[in-house]
Structures are given as structure tokens and as C-alpha cells.
Backbone bond lengths (Angstrom), bond angles and torsions (degrees), N, CA, C in turn:
res aa  C-N    CA-C-N  psi(-1)  N-CA   C-N-CA  omega(-1)  CA-C   N-CA-C  phi
1 M - - - 1.458 - - 1.529 110.12 -
2 K 1.324 116.97 141.29 1.459 122.02 174.54 1.531 108.67 -79.47
3 V 1.339 116.96 122.02 1.460 119.70 -173.40 1.520 111.85 -131.70
4 V 1.330 114.35 159.86 1.459 124.20 168.02 1.523 106.52 -114.23
5 V 1.319 117.20 135.09 1.464 121.94 -177.53 1.528 110.11 -108.63
6 L 1.324 116.18 131.60 1.460 120.95 172.25 1.520 107.52 -86.71
7 C 1.322 117.11 118.27 1.460 121.21 -176.24 1.516 110.00 -135.10
8 S 1.324 116.32 113.60 1.461 121.26 -179.97 1.523 112.54 -83.60
9 G 1.349 115.77 -26.20 1.459 120.83 -170.47 1.514 111.69 106.77
10 G 1.341 116.84 -2.03 1.453 121.61 173.43 1.516 110.96 -80.15
11 M 1.334 116.99 169.30 1.463 119.04 -172.93 1.531 112.36 -65.11
12 D 1.321 118.61 -37.90 1.465 121.00 -178.56 1.526 111.15 -64.10
13 S 1.330 116.18 -50.28 1.459 119.22 -174.85 1.528 112.13 -72.02
14 V 1.330 117.07 -29.30 1.466 118.79 175.88 1.528 110.00 -68.03
15 V 1.336 117.08 -40.84 1.469 119.23 175.51 1.522 110.03 -62.91
16 A 1.327 117.33 -40.58 1.473 120.59 177.83 1.525 110.76 -61.58
17 L 1.324 116.77 -36.07 1.460 120.70 178.11 1.529 110.85 -63.09
18 Y 1.338 116.40 -46.11 1.464 120.15 179.70 1.532 111.15 -67.61
19 W 1.333 116.13 -36.38 1.471 120.52 176.21 1.528 109.83 -62.10
20 A 1.335 116.34 -46.46 1.463 120.64 -179.00 1.524 111.22 -64.51
21 Q 1.322 116.68 -38.65 1.458 120.01 179.19 1.529 110.99 -62.01
22 Q 1.333 116.04 -33.05 1.460 120.61 179.99 1.529 111.81 -79.87
23 Q 1.324 116.87 -34.58 1.464 121.02 -171.43 1.531 114.98 -99.00
24 H 1.329 117.99 -21.72 1.462 120.71 -170.90 1.535 111.29 -138.86
25 D 1.315 114.82 -179.73 1.459 122.62 174.88 1.532 107.13 -99.64
26 V 1.336 116.48 101.32 1.471 120.60 -175.65 1.527 109.39 -80.92
27 R 1.327 115.80 114.50 1.451 121.80 -179.32 1.524 112.89 -84.82
28 A 1.336 116.68 -30.22 1.460 120.50 -179.77 1.523 109.18 -167.78
29 V 1.334 114.77 161.35 1.454 122.66 177.40 1.525 107.35 -124.34
30 L 1.327 116.50 132.45 1.462 121.53 -178.97 1.525 110.93 -115.13
31 S 1.329 115.56 134.12 1.463 122.06 168.50 1.525 106.95 -119.99
32 F 1.326 116.35 149.25 1.458 120.99 -178.47 1.522 110.26 -118.42
33 D 1.317 115.36 128.14 1.463 121.76 174.51 1.523 106.67 -102.69
34 Y 1.326 115.48 104.29 1.465 119.52 -172.69 1.525 113.02 -119.48
35 G 1.333 116.48 18.18 1.458 119.99 176.30 1.503 114.40 88.88
36 A 1.334 117.47 17.11 1.461 120.62 177.29 1.531 110.26 -74.46
37 K 1.317 115.97 152.11 1.467 121.14 -178.39 1.524 112.48 -63.43
38 H 1.321 116.52 -22.77 1.463 119.60 -176.05 1.526 113.92 -110.39
39 N 1.323 118.34 5.33 1.474 119.76 -179.81 1.526 112.05 -55.58
40 H 1.335 116.69 -39.86 1.470 119.99 -176.47 1.521 112.25 -69.97
41 R 1.344 117.55 -17.62 1.465 121.34 176.06 1.526 111.27 -90.14
42 E 1.312 116.50 -39.27 1.468 121.54 -176.54 1.528 113.52 -72.92
43 I 1.313 115.63 -51.74 1.463 120.00 -169.20 1.533 113.60 -57.91
44 P 1.337 120.10 -39.03 1.472 118.32 177.19 1.531 113.27 -58.73
45 F 1.324 117.47 -29.29 1.468 119.25 176.96 1.529 110.68 -73.42
46 A 1.326 117.10 -35.02 1.468 119.49 174.14 1.527 109.63 -61.59
47 V 1.323 115.91 -43.21 1.463 120.80 177.96 1.526 110.01 -60.43
48 R 1.325 116.78 -45.06 1.465 121.50 -178.02 1.531 111.65 -58.05
49 H 1.339 115.86 -47.92 1.468 119.09 -175.80 1.525 112.29 -71.47
50 T 1.327 117.40 -35.33 1.462 118.35 177.88 1.531 110.50 -67.45
51 K 1.317 116.81 -34.43 1.469 119.62 175.88 1.526 110.92 -66.45
52 L 1.327 116.80 -42.01 1.461 120.51 178.11 1.524 111.29 -59.64
53 L 1.337 115.61 -38.26 1.465 120.71 -178.79 1.528 112.18 -89.39
54 E 1.335 115.94 -0.70 1.466 121.98 178.57 1.524 111.86 57.01
55 L 1.329 114.57 51.20 1.462 121.12 -179.53 1.531 110.11 -117.33
56 P 1.330 117.53 149.37 1.471 119.73 176.21 1.530 110.68 -70.68
57 H 1.325 116.17 140.44 1.459 121.42 -175.12 1.523 109.88 -133.68
58 R 1.310 115.73 138.33 1.464 121.93 176.35 1.527 109.27 -127.75
59 V 1.331 115.40 140.03 1.458 120.99 169.79 1.524 107.14 -105.62
60 V 1.317 116.29 120.20 1.460 122.10 -178.32 1.522 108.91 -102.62
61 S 1.319 116.99 124.83 1.465 121.14 178.34 1.522 110.56 -81.92
62 L 1.321 114.59 126.12 1.468 121.91 172.14 1.528 107.47 -121.07
63 A 1.331 114.85 53.35 1.467 120.82 -173.66 1.522 112.59 -58.72
64 F 1.322 116.87 -27.30 1.472 119.58 -178.13 1.525 111.89 -61.07
65 I 1.346 117.37 -26.49 1.466 119.92 178.84 1.528 109.53 -65.47
66 G 1.318 116.31 -51.65 1.462 119.82 179.66 1.513 113.11 -62.85
67 E 1.317 116.22 -28.56 1.465 120.66 -176.76 1.530 113.20 -83.61
68 N 1.335 116.81 -22.98 1.470 118.96 -170.70 1.521 115.75 -126.32
69 F 1.339 118.61 -16.51 1.462 120.98 -174.69 1.520 110.73 -96.92
70 A 1.319 116.27 158.25 1.461 122.59 179.03 1.518 109.85 -107.46
71 S 1.329 116.77 120.30 1.459 122.23 177.38 1.519 108.91 -169.14
72 A 1.334 116.55 142.54 1.465 120.35 175.19 1.520 111.19 -65.38
73 L 1.321 117.10 -20.30 1.462 121.04 -179.15 1.525 112.35 -71.10
74 L 1.320 117.43 -21.71 1.456 121.71 -174.33 1.523 111.89 -90.92
75 K 1.319 115.34 151.00 1.462 120.44 175.72 1.528 108.89 -58.16
76 G 1.316 116.41 134.05 1.446 119.92 -176.86 1.511 113.39 90.05
77 G 1.338 117.13 -10.02 1.461 120.95 177.11 1.519 111.71 -80.72
78 E 1.315 116.22 -178.68 1.463 121.36 178.86 1.526 110.22 -65.81
79 E 1.334 115.76 170.92 1.460 120.07 178.61 1.529 110.61 -64.12
80 I 1.324 116.06 146.98 1.464 121.11 177.25 1.529 108.54 -67.08
81 P 1.335 118.17 126.12 1.465 120.16 -179.14 1.523 112.23 -71.90
82 E 1.333 115.04 156.26 1.454 121.65 176.07 1.520 109.46 -106.21
83 G 1.327 116.18 156.70 1.460 120.48 176.70 1.511 112.28 130.83
84 H 1.332 114.87 -171.22 1.456 120.35 -179.95 1.524 109.58 -70.52
85 Y 1.329 116.39 144.72 1.460 120.89 -174.56 1.519 113.71 -67.99
86 E 1.334 118.38 -14.52 1.467 120.46 176.91 1.526 112.51 -95.59
87 A 1.345 117.30 -0.72 1.464 121.25 -177.94 1.529 111.04 -69.17
88 E 1.315 115.13 153.09 1.460 121.46 -176.20 1.528 112.32 -58.58
89 N 1.339 117.30 -35.93 1.463 119.13 -176.79 1.525 113.36 -68.18
90 M 1.336 117.53 -14.63 1.466 120.25 178.86 1.530 112.28 -71.27
91 K 1.340 117.26 -13.02 1.464 119.78 176.26 1.529 111.24 -62.78
92 Q 1.342 115.82 -19.13 1.468 119.72 177.12 1.526 111.53 -62.39
93 T 1.331 117.00 -23.36 1.472 120.47 -177.45 1.523 112.97 -89.75
94 V 1.311 118.25 -1.79 1.471 120.76 178.36 1.529 109.17 -69.43
95 V 1.314 115.86 129.58 1.467 121.75 171.39 1.523 106.16 -99.08
96 P 1.334 118.47 113.08 1.464 120.99 -171.14 1.528 113.75 -52.50
97 F 1.326 115.17 123.29 1.463 124.44 174.11 1.530 113.11 58.44
98 R 1.322 117.18 26.37 1.465 121.26 -177.89 1.529 112.21 -54.74
99 N 1.336 117.08 -50.45 1.462 118.91 -177.66 1.517 112.35 -66.88
100 G 1.327 116.56 -33.27 1.461 119.21 177.22 1.524 111.26 -62.03
101 I 1.321 115.63 -42.92 1.469 120.42 179.75 1.525 110.39 -66.97
102 M 1.330 116.29 -47.80 1.464 120.14 -178.17 1.524 112.00 -62.69
103 L 1.319 116.82 -42.04 1.461 120.06 -179.77 1.526 111.65 -67.65
104 S 1.317 117.06 -34.00 1.459 119.76 176.94 1.520 110.82 -63.92
105 V 1.335 115.89 -46.75 1.464 120.47 178.08 1.536 110.12 -62.76
106 A 1.341 115.55 -46.20 1.469 120.39 -177.99 1.523 111.64 -64.27
107 G 1.334 117.74 -33.88 1.453 120.77 178.61 1.516 111.90 -64.13
108 G 1.337 116.17 -44.54 1.456 120.09 177.06 1.519 111.83 -64.31
109 F 1.334 116.23 -40.39 1.463 120.36 178.11 1.525 110.39 -64.78
110 A 1.341 116.68 -44.47 1.465 120.83 -178.08 1.521 111.48 -58.25
111 E 1.325 116.32 -46.20 1.463 118.50 179.28 1.526 110.92 -64.40
112 S 1.326 116.67 -34.35 1.464 121.13 -178.91 1.522 112.99 -67.18
113 V 1.333 117.34 -27.92 1.473 120.53 -178.93 1.525 112.33 -103.43
114 G 1.328 116.52 12.18 1.454 120.25 174.86 1.515 114.97 80.05
115 A 1.337 117.27 19.72 1.466 120.56 178.40 1.521 110.34 -85.35
116 E 1.322 114.95 162.06 1.465 121.52 -179.43 1.522 112.74 -116.60
117 G 1.330 116.41 -8.21 1.454 119.60 -177.13 1.512 113.17 -151.85
118 L 1.336 114.94 159.13 1.457 123.13 173.86 1.521 107.88 -118.17
119 V 1.333 116.54 140.81 1.462 121.52 176.38 1.518 108.80 -113.53
120 I 1.334 116.39 124.69 1.459 122.09 177.46 1.525 108.42 -128.82
121 A 1.329 116.28 146.52 1.467 120.95 -171.24 1.523 114.09 -97.34
122 A 1.324 118.22 22.98 1.468 120.14 177.03 1.525 109.31 -54.45
123 H 1.340 116.78 139.13 1.467 119.97 -175.64 1.524 111.31 -139.06
124 G 1.330 114.60 172.61 1.460 120.97 -174.21 1.513 114.51 -58.79
125 G 1.317 118.03 -32.64 1.459 121.15 -178.62 1.512 113.95 -69.97
126 D 1.343 117.15 -17.28 1.466 120.74 179.00 1.525 112.83 -77.52
127 H 1.319 116.61 -17.13 1.460 120.10 -165.09 1.525 114.34 -64.66
128 A 1.328 117.19 -32.68 1.466 119.78 -174.03 1.522 112.25 -64.65
129 I 1.320 117.82 -36.99 1.453 121.42 -171.53 1.523 113.36 -109.37
130 Y 1.330 117.59 -37.01 1.460 120.48 -170.21 1.525 111.82 -104.07
131 P 1.336 118.10 104.63 1.471 119.87 -177.27 1.521 113.15 -64.48
132 D 1.340 117.83 -26.68 1.457 119.44 -179.01 1.527 112.78 -89.05
133 C 1.338 115.90 17.45 1.469 121.25 171.18 1.529 111.38 -114.07
134 R 1.321 116.53 -8.75 1.465 120.30 -174.82 1.525 111.01 -75.08
135 E 1.323 115.11 153.98 1.457 120.18 -174.97 1.526 111.84 -62.71
136 E 1.352 117.66 -33.57 1.464 119.23 178.24 1.526 110.50 -60.20
137 F 1.330 115.43 -43.55 1.458 120.21 178.44 1.523 110.73 -66.79
138 M 1.336 115.96 -44.48 1.460 119.82 -178.34 1.529 111.55 -62.73
139 R 1.325 117.44 -37.77 1.460 120.12 176.84 1.523 110.63 -62.56
140 A 1.343 115.88 -42.70 1.462 120.13 -179.67 1.529 111.14 -66.12
141 M 1.330 117.33 -42.13 1.462 120.37 178.20 1.524 110.53 -66.85
142 G 1.323 115.99 -37.70 1.458 119.79 177.39 1.510 111.66 -60.90
143 E 1.318 116.02 -41.14 1.464 120.54 178.42 1.525 110.63 -66.77
144 A 1.344 116.59 -40.04 1.466 120.35 178.63 1.526 111.17 -64.25
145 L 1.328 116.54 -41.79 1.469 120.37 178.75 1.526 110.91 -64.10
146 K 1.310 115.87 -40.27 1.470 120.20 -179.96 1.531 110.81 -66.42
147 L 1.330 116.32 -45.16 1.456 120.49 -177.07 1.523 112.87 -75.54
148 G 1.323 116.59 -26.07 1.463 120.76 -173.55 1.511 115.21 -95.41
149 T 1.331 117.86 5.85 1.466 120.79 179.47 1.525 110.24 -132.49
150 Y 1.320 117.14 144.03 1.462 120.73 175.07 1.523 110.75 -64.01
151 A 1.346 115.98 -31.22 1.466 120.14 -179.77 1.531 111.81 -77.03
152 E 1.348 116.48 -6.49 1.465 121.75 -176.81 1.536 109.87 50.74
153 I 1.338 114.10 56.46 1.470 122.09 -176.48 1.528 110.53 -53.62
154 Q 1.329 115.67 129.57 1.461 121.45 176.60 1.525 110.25 -94.69
155 L 1.326 116.20 141.92 1.466 121.31 177.55 1.528 108.59 -101.31
156 L 1.318 116.22 111.88 1.458 122.24 -178.58 1.525 109.35 -99.00
157 R 1.320 116.20 124.35 1.472 121.00 178.09 1.524 107.86 -128.90
158 P 1.323 116.90 79.02 1.468 121.55 -171.60 1.525 114.41 -65.00
159 F 1.341 117.23 -18.59 1.468 119.77 -175.14 1.524 113.18 -108.82
160 I 1.327 117.83 13.25 1.465 120.46 -170.10 1.526 112.75 -61.72
161 T 1.332 118.25 -25.04 1.465 120.28 179.14 1.529 112.39 -103.39
162 L 1.327 117.14 -0.89 1.469 120.33 -178.01 1.515 112.03 -88.31
163 T 1.325 116.05 153.48 1.453 121.47 168.02 1.520 108.54 -84.27
164 K 1.310 115.91 171.92 1.467 120.04 175.87 1.530 110.39 -62.83
165 G 1.325 116.50 -35.89 1.458 119.95 176.21 1.515 111.71 -62.22
166 G 1.321 116.76 -38.85 1.459 121.01 177.02 1.514 111.67 -63.88
167 I 1.330 116.52 -36.91 1.461 120.31 177.53 1.526 110.51 -68.17
168 A 1.332 116.51 -39.33 1.470 119.88 177.07 1.527 110.46 -59.85
169 A 1.324 116.08 -43.30 1.467 120.10 179.14 1.520 111.43 -64.88
170 E 1.329 116.60 -40.53 1.460 120.54 178.06 1.527 110.68 -64.82
171 G 1.324 116.19 -39.63 1.453 120.16 177.89 1.515 112.27 -62.96
172 A 1.330 116.21 -39.07 1.466 120.30 177.24 1.525 110.12 -62.57
173 R 1.336 116.32 -40.49 1.473 120.26 178.74 1.519 111.06 -62.69
174 L 1.325 116.23 -35.10 1.460 121.48 -176.90 1.529 112.89 -86.88
175 G 1.334 116.56 -4.96 1.457 120.07 178.50 1.516 115.07 81.93
176 V 1.328 117.73 25.77 1.467 121.44 -179.87 1.524 110.21 -72.26
177 D 1.317 116.27 134.22 1.466 122.16 173.82 1.522 107.88 -87.89
178 F 1.329 117.01 97.38 1.462 120.73 -175.29 1.523 112.96 -70.10
179 A 1.322 117.43 -17.15 1.466 119.62 174.93 1.528 110.54 -64.62
180 K 1.316 116.28 -20.69 1.466 122.23 -179.94 1.528 109.98 -104.74
181 T 1.325 115.51 44.84 1.468 122.46 171.93 1.520 107.69 -138.06
182 W 1.316 116.58 163.02 1.470 120.31 -177.55 1.520 110.58 -132.61
183 S 1.347 115.89 139.01 1.461 120.56 178.78 1.526 113.85 -124.40
184 C 1.314 118.56 -36.51 1.470 122.42 -168.07 1.523 112.60 -59.74
185 Y 1.323 115.69 126.04 1.457 121.53 -179.18 1.524 112.88 -70.75
186 R 1.331 117.86 -19.64 1.466 118.99 -178.67 1.526 112.31 -71.95
187 G 1.319 116.78 -29.91 1.457 119.98 175.87 1.513 114.61 69.02
188 E 1.320 116.84 32.14 1.459 120.58 -179.80 1.528 110.37 -93.93
189 V 1.326 118.21 -160.91 1.456 121.43 -173.11 1.521 112.11 -65.45
190 M 1.342 117.04 -38.66 1.455 120.64 177.27 1.521 109.68 -135.67
191 H 1.329 116.23 166.34 1.465 120.91 176.68 1.534 109.04 -60.74
192 C 1.341 116.42 133.56 1.468 119.10 -177.10 1.522 112.32 -71.92
193 G 1.331 117.65 -32.68 1.460 121.48 -179.31 1.510 114.00 87.10
194 K 1.349 118.23 -6.26 1.461 121.07 -173.95 1.521 115.05 -120.02
195 C 1.331 118.08 -22.35 1.468 118.98 -179.36 1.527 109.65 -73.25
196 G 1.308 116.45 169.06 1.459 119.93 -175.06 1.515 113.86 -57.57
197 T 1.336 117.06 -40.75 1.457 118.89 -178.42 1.523 112.16 -72.88
198 C 1.332 116.94 -32.89 1.473 119.26 175.34 1.525 110.39 -67.69
199 V 1.332 116.26 -42.59 1.468 120.32 178.24 1.521 109.84 -60.75
200 E 1.317 116.82 -44.28 1.461 121.20 179.98 1.524 110.87 -63.07
201 R 1.322 116.73 -40.31 1.463 121.84 178.96 1.525 110.75 -64.37
202 R 1.322 116.28 -48.58 1.466 120.11 179.81 1.517 111.27 -60.23
203 E 1.324 115.69 -43.85 1.459 121.59 -179.64 1.532 111.45 -63.86
204 A 1.345 116.23 -37.25 1.470 120.77 -178.40 1.524 111.59 -60.64
205 F 1.319 117.13 -44.80 1.462 119.96 -179.61 1.531 111.07 -68.05
206 L 1.320 116.47 -35.90 1.470 119.93 176.63 1.522 110.68 -63.51
207 V 1.330 116.22 -47.65 1.466 121.26 -178.92 1.524 110.78 -62.26
208 A 1.337 116.45 -38.92 1.463 121.13 -178.54 1.533 112.20 -78.11
209 G 1.330 116.75 -9.34 1.464 120.18 -178.54 1.512 112.47 67.50
210 M 1.348 115.43 35.15 1.461 121.54 -176.86 1.520 110.80 -116.97
211 P 1.333 117.97 149.82 1.462 119.62 173.29 1.530 110.06 -66.97
212 D 1.307 116.22 141.04 1.462 121.96 179.63 1.522 108.01 -97.10
213 P 1.334 117.98 115.63 1.459 120.21 -177.83 1.523 114.31 -82.38
214 T 1.333 116.87 1.19 1.460 121.59 -172.96 1.525 111.27 -79.48
215 V 1.321 116.16 139.90 1.464 121.78 172.22 1.523 107.61 -94.04
216 Y 1.339 115.83 119.91 1.465 121.40 -178.71 1.526 110.51 -109.80
217 E 1.310 115.30 146.29 1.461 120.55 174.53 1.519 110.47 -67.64
218 S 1.338 116.30 -36.32 1.463 121.73 -179.92 1.523 110.16 -127.04
219 Q 1.318 115.92 135.60 1.461 122.12 174.77 1.532 109.96 -116.12
220 D 1.344 116.48 30.23 1.457 120.92 177.24 1.527 109.85 -57.55
221 P 1.341 118.02 154.68 1.467 120.30 178.61 1.525 111.34 -53.30
222 L 1.318 115.56 143.82 1.460 120.14 -179.22 1.527 110.73 -67.96
223 P 1.338 117.77 139.61 1.462 119.94 177.40 1.519 110.65 -70.81
224 A 1.330 116.26 149.69 1.466 120.73 178.67 1.523 109.95 -75.88
225 P 1.322 117.86 149.24 1.461 120.55 175.76 1.531 110.48 -60.19
226 P 1.324 118.34 152.33 1.455 121.20 177.35 1.540 110.85 -55.68
227 G 1.312 116.39 133.74 1.454 121.19 178.16 1.514 114.49 82.02
228 A 1.330 118.56 0.41 1.454 120.98 -176.65 1.519 112.48 -66.40
229 A 1.331 115.78 -26.93 1.468 119.36 -177.47 1.510 111.84 -93.32
230 D 1.336 117.45 -0.61 1.477 121.11 -178.06 1.531 111.59 -71.87
């Protein structure tokens, strides 16, 4: 299938890119710059991997999100919270309807370049906090993309039932260099090791039984998931 891949430069989407390259005909790769604190860290890794795979890459500006939406993830928002990625305070990092907006833009782009499908790396670990990553939402968006395009664009979410650890294992199988991916929402010089995405990243490599190539500012013990001590 001819596909367009959404790739931020994070570990999930980079693995999805390599998966798509193996399974489909990748027509283009899209990254979105929407005013997140870590966009400037992530996107260069998306560029790096698309160059390695010799694929066309576009960065699409969604500046209106950073200018008008409320989220700790965006520049000018509150500080990025620390803790387990399933904790209630991580809802502060939700960018309202982010995936809906990105998929709408990507759907129009995909049809314009003759693609038949979109690949997104939404996974099981996103479900607790991000409503626009859940399978119910993805099914609805998939139906909208199919009905709203002459090409009947299909929404492919190969990792929707996987954990982050499962994605790490899949990436290892595909030969992904995880040192050349970015997760930390703070977007500083190195991964902080304490925010929800850093915790999720650290936990993923532990679960997968793989060495973690990431340099973290903090290697404090990982926080327990909410309710683990109940």
C-alpha cells in the first residue's frame, strides 16, 4: 500500500517509520511543528531517519496550536509535570484534539500525493491519558478519513495494542538506533529522566530487557504506576 507516515522523531513514530518502510510503499513522511517545548529536539531526528531511508520528508507548521491552545506541553504553558505517565497530573500535557488535527491535515496531504493510507504510532500505553490516541477515537478518525476522501484513505495503527516495551522490542528487530530518537517533553539539552515521557521511555527498555542508550539528567528510581500500592 502507498502510505504517508506521521513521524515526530520520538521512539514510537521512528519505529513506525521503519515498520512502514518494510511493509509498505512510503510516499512521504510528515512531521508537525505545533509549538511544543520539545519540537526542536524531536524533529531533527525525524529528518535524520528519513534521510537514512531516503524518503521525502515535510515539516508542517501548525503554529496556531501553540498560539491558541492550553497545554503544559506548549511553549508558554505551565511546567512539565514529573511522575508516572499514567498519573492524573500528566493530563496537563494533553494538547486538545492534537491527533485529530494532525490526521486531518495528513489525510488531505496523503490523497494529494497519491497515497492510500496513513501510518500513526499510537499505542496501548497512551490510552490512560490521551483520549485522541485510544482505539475508539482512531476507529472514528479512520472512518472519517475513508468517507471524506476519494482515495478512501485507510488509517493504519500497527502498535495500537502494544505497550511501549513492545515497541522497543519491535524497533530492535527493525534495527532502529534509539539513541537517535527523542522523548523528553521538556526539550532541554538532555532527557530529564523524570517527566512522564522519560519515565515511560526508561520503563520501556526495562520491560523489553534491552539496554537504554539514552543519557538522562536523573536516574532516580522509577515511580510506581498509580494504584500500584493499593
